[in-house]
C-alpha positions in Angstrom: -3.0 30.0 -23.2 -2.4 26.4 -22.0 0.9 25.6 -20.4 0.5 21.9 -21.2 3.4 20.3 -23.3 3.0 17.0 -25.0 6.2 15.2 -26.0 7.0 11.7 -27.3 10.0 10.1 -25.6 11.5 6.8 -24.6 11.0 6.0 -20.9 13.2 3.4 -19.3 12.5 0.0 -21.1 8.8 0.8 -21.8 9.7 2.1 -25.3 7.7 4.9 -26.9 5.7 7.0 -24.4 3.9 10.4 -24.3 4.9 12.9 -21.6 2.2 15.4 -20.5 3.7 18.2 -18.5 2.9 21.7 -17.2 6.3 22.5 -15.7 5.1 21.5 -12.2 3.9 18.0 -12.7 4.3 15.3 -15.3 2.4 12.2 -16.4 4.0 9.6 -18.8 1.8 7.2 -20.7 3.0 4.1 -22.6 2.4 3.9 -26.3 4.1 0.6 -27.2 2.0 -1.4 -24.7 -1.0 -0.8 -22.5 -1.9 2.0 -22.2 -0.5 2.5 -18.7 0.0 5.9 -17.0 3.4 4.6 -16.0 4.7 7.7 -14.3 3.1 10.5 -12.2 5.4 12.9 -10.4 6.1 16.4 -9.4 8.8 18.3 -11.2 12.1 16.7 -10.2 10.3 14.3 -7.9 10.0 10.6 -7.8 7.4 8.5 -9.6 4.6 7.5 -7.2 3.8 4.4 -9.3 5.4 1.0 -9.2 7.3 0.1 -12.3 7.9 -3.6 -13.3 10.9 -3.0 -15.5 11.9 -6.6 -15.0 8.5 -7.8 -16.4 8.6 -10.3 -13.5 4.9 -10.0 -12.6 2.7 -11.6 -15.1 -0.2 -14.0 -15.6 0.3 -16.9 -18.0 -2.0 -19.4 -16.3 -3.8 -22.2 -18.0 -7.0 -20.1 -17.7 -5.4 -17.2 -19.6 -4.1 -19.5 -22.3 -7.5 -21.2 -22.7 -9.1 -17.8 -23.3 -6.5 -15.9 -25.3 -4.3 -18.6 -26.8 -1.3 -20.8 -25.9 1.2 -18.0 -26.0 -0.8 -15.4 -24.1 0.9 -13.5 -21.3 -0.6 -10.6 -19.4 2.0 -8.3 -17.8 1.2 -5.9 -14.9 3.8 -3.4 -16.2 3.0 -1.1 -13.2 1.5 2.4 -13.3 -2.2 3.0 -13.7 -4.5 1.0 -15.9 -8.2 0.5 -16.8 -9.9 -2.8 -16.3 -13.4 -4.2 -16.2 -14.9 -5.8 -13.0 -15.8 -8.4 -11.9 -12.4 -10.2 -12.3 -12.2 -13.3 -14.4 -9.7 -14.9 -16.7 -11.2 -12.7 -19.5 -10.2 -9.6 -17.5 -6.5 -10.4 -18.3 -6.6 -9.3 -21.9 -3.0 -9.2 -23.0 -2.5 -5.5 -23.7 1.0 -5.9 -25.1 0.5 -4.1 -28.4 0.7 -0.4 -29.6 -1.5 2.4 -28.4 -3.1 5.1 -30.4 -3.5 8.6 -29.0 -5.1 11.9 -29.9 -4.0 15.2 -28.4 -6.6 17.3 -26.6 -6.6 20.8 -25.1 -5.0 19.8 -21.8 -3.7 16.3 -22.5 -4.6 13.3 -24.7 -6.9 10.3 -25.2 -5.4 6.8 -25.4 -6.8 3.6 -26.8 -5.5 0.2 -27.7 -8.4 -0.7 -29.9 -11.1 -3.5 -29.5 -10.1 -6.5 -27.5 -10.0 -9.8 -29.3 -12.3 -11.9 -27.0 -14.7 -9.6 -25.1 -14.7 -7.0 -27.9 -14.4 -4.2 -25.4 -12.7 -0.9 -26.3 -10.9 0.8 -23.4 -10.0 4.5 -23.5 -8.2 6.7 -21.0 -8.3 10.4 -21.3 -5.7 12.3 -19.4 -6.1 16.0 -18.6 -3.5 17.9 -16.6 -4.3 21.3 -15.0 -2.5 24.3 -16.4 -0.7 24.7 -13.0 -0.1 22.5 -10.1 -0.4 18.7 -10.0 -4.1 18.3 -10.5 -5.2 15.8 -13.1 -8.4 14.3 -14.4 -8.4 10.7 -15.6 -11.5 9.8 -17.5 -11.9 6.0 -18.1 -14.3 4.8 -20.8 -15.3 1.2 -21.8 -17.3 0.7 -25.0 -19.0 -2.5 -25.9 -18.0 -3.5 -29.4 -19.7 -6.9 -29.5 -23.1 -7.8 -30.8 -24.2 -9.0 -27.3 -24.9 -7.0 -24.2 -22.3 -7.1 -21.4 -22.5 -6.2 -17.7 -19.4 -4.7 -16.2 -18.1 -2.0 -14.0 -15.2 0.3 -15.0 -12.3 -0.4 -12.7 -9.4 2.0 -12.3 -6.2 0.6 -10.7 -3.2 2.6 -9.5 -0.2 0.3 -8.8 1.9 2.3 -6.3 5.5 1.9 -5.3 6.1 0.0 -2.1 7.0 1.5 1.3 4.1 3.8 1.8 0.9 4.0 3.9 -2.6 4.3 2.4 -5.2 6.3 4.3 -8.9 5.3 3.7 -11.6 7.6 5.2 -14.6 5.4 6.2 -18.3 6.3 6.0 -19.4 8.2 9.1 -23.1 8.9 8.3 -25.6 8.1 11.1 -28.0 5.7 9.4 -29.9 4.8 12.5 -30.9 1.1 12.4 -29.3 0.5 9.0 -25.7 -0.2 8.3 -23.5 2.6 6.9 -20.4 0.6 5.9 -19.7 -2.4 3.6 -16.3 -4.2 4.0 -15.5 -7.0 1.6 -12.8 -9.5 2.3 -11.0 -12.0 -0.1 -10.2 -15.6 0.9 -6.5 -14.8 1.5 -7.2 -11.6 3.6 -6.3 -11.9 7.3 -7.7 -9.2 9.7 -4.7 -9.9 11.9 -2.3 -8.8 9.1 0.2 -6.3 10.7 -0.1 -4.0 7.7 -3.7 -3.3 8.6 -4.8 -0.7 11.1 -8.5 -0.3 11.7 -9.9 2.7 13.5 -13.4 4.2 13.9 -13.1 6.7 11.1 -10.1 5.5 9.1 -8.3 2.4 7.9 -4.7 2.5 7.0 -2.8 -0.1 5.0 1.0 -0.2 4.9 2.9 -1.4 1.9 5.8 -3.6 3.0 8.3 -4.6 0.4 8.9 -8.4 0.6 5.9 -9.1 2.8 5.0 -12.8 2.5 1.2 -12.5 2.2 -1.3 -11.0 -0.1 -4.0 -8.7 1.4 -7.2 -7.2 -0.1 -10.2 -5.3 1.2 -13.1 -3.5 -0.5 -15.5 -0.8 0.7 -18.6 1.3 -0.3 -16.5 4.4 0.0 -19.1 7.3 0.1 -16.5 10.0 0.8 -15.0 9.2 -2.6 -11.3 9.9 -1.6 -8.3 8.0 -0.6 -4.6 8.8 -0.2 -1.2 7.1 -0.3 1.9 8.7 1.4 5.3 7.5 0.4 8.7 9.2 0.9 7.1 12.5 1.8 4.8 12.7 -1.2 1.0 12.4 -0.8 -1.0 11.0 -3.7 -4.7 11.7 -3.5 -7.4 10.0 -5.6 -10.9 11.4 -5.7 -14.0 9.9 -7.4 -17.8 9.9 -7.1 -19.5 7.1 -5.1 -23.1 6.9 -6.3 -25.6 6.0 -3.6 -28.2 3.5 -4.6 -26.1 2.2 -7.5 -25.1 -1.5 -7.7 -21.4 -2.1 -7.4 -19.4 -5.3 -7.9 -17.8 -7.5 -5.3 -20.5 -7.1 -2.7 -21.0 -3.4 -3.2 -17.5 -2.0 -3.5 -16.7 1.4 -5.1 -13.1 1.1 -3.7 -10.7 -1.7 -3.2 -7.1 -2.0 -2.1 -4.6 -4.8 -2.6 -1.0 -5.2 -1.4 1.6 -7.9 -1.6 5.4 -8.1 -1.6 5.9 -5.7 -4.5 3.4 -2.9 -4.5 0.0 -1.5 -3.2 -3.0 -1.1 -5.5 -5.4 1.8 -4.9 -8.5 0.9 -7.0 -11.8 2.7 -7.6 -14.8 1.3 -9.4 -17.8 2.6 -11.2 -21.3 1.1 -10.8 -22.2 -2.1 -12.6 -23.9 -1.3 -16.0 -25.4 -3.3 -18.8 -23.9 -2.1 -22.1 -25.6 -2.8 -25.4 -23.7 -2.8 -28.6 -21.9 0.6 -29.0 -22.8 1.9 -25.5 -20.1 3.3 -23.3 -19.5 3.3 -19.5 -17.5 6.2 -18.0 -15.7 6.6 -14.7 -13.6 9.6 -13.6 -10.8 10.1 -11.1 -9.2 13.3 -10.0 -5.6 13.1 -8.8 -3.2 15.4 -7.0 0.3 15.3 -5.5 1.8 17.2 -2.5 5.4 17.1 -1.4 6.8 17.5 2.1 4.0 15.6 3.9 4.3 13.3 6.9 1.8 11.3 8.9 1.2 12.7 12.4 1.6 10.8 15.7 -1.2 10.9 18.2 -3.7 8.3 17.0 -7.0 8.8 15.2 -7.5 12.3 16.5 -4.3 13.5 14.8 -5.0 11.4 11.7 -8.5 13.1 11.5 -6.9 16.5 11.5 -4.4 15.4 8.8 -7.2 13.9 6.6 -9.3 17.1 6.9 -6.4 19.2 5.7 -4.9 17.0 3.0 -7.5 14.4 1.9 -11.1 15.4 2.6 -10.7 19.0 1.6 -11.5 19.6 -2.1 
């Protein structure tokens, strides 16, 4: 018998939400806006996600208003969301309306309906394990328009500031050929003090109030990344498909940080969707409490990663 409990509740100032819990871990998904998985936490633990309860981070640029109308505003809200890559003004579809959901055996499926401009239909299916913190997040984008569209499913976790992200790099010996892609954005500085580059790993620190934006992308074949904050380790796993075409110069993973949060982002391959076709991208999540990063450089970090991140 499943131990999963679904319960509608009001969460902070996000309005109506759905809690998915097994007594050891909980996910909370917004129903009045989004959808966003606005909270992921261990029982009695802190939320690993950033929450913009002030609604201070938004996009109401002229580009957004030109696409979606003069009153259009896109809010980050925080939490985890589904987008479509590459990023344009049309990516910022204002998802400020109600969300429908349908209960499943171990969770629920969430959808906000067909978007007004691109005619895409986003769906997130959230499945929580019967015990422990393990969760499967299945992201689906369906083309509801008459015209074909090329896109990549893009899953973004907006994490609370103050932690350190650990990114295991590709280590395959490819002989004369390169084994790593690293993509930089115009505002990215490789001298940024939040960045630490090693042979097998890159770490990115989230510093609240930091003055600059920072973003990197990778072809992350190992398909895993972690974020450690206040003793809780959040691990995301996904499948990188060798030979597939990825956006942004070949990125299956991207990370972004600024003064407010850190984003841990995975991407599926670029696909051309005809009318009615669907692209799917899955992540697997877990949480572990009482964890700390070791001293001792990359050798110690390698042992840490093998124990907590690379192991399945």
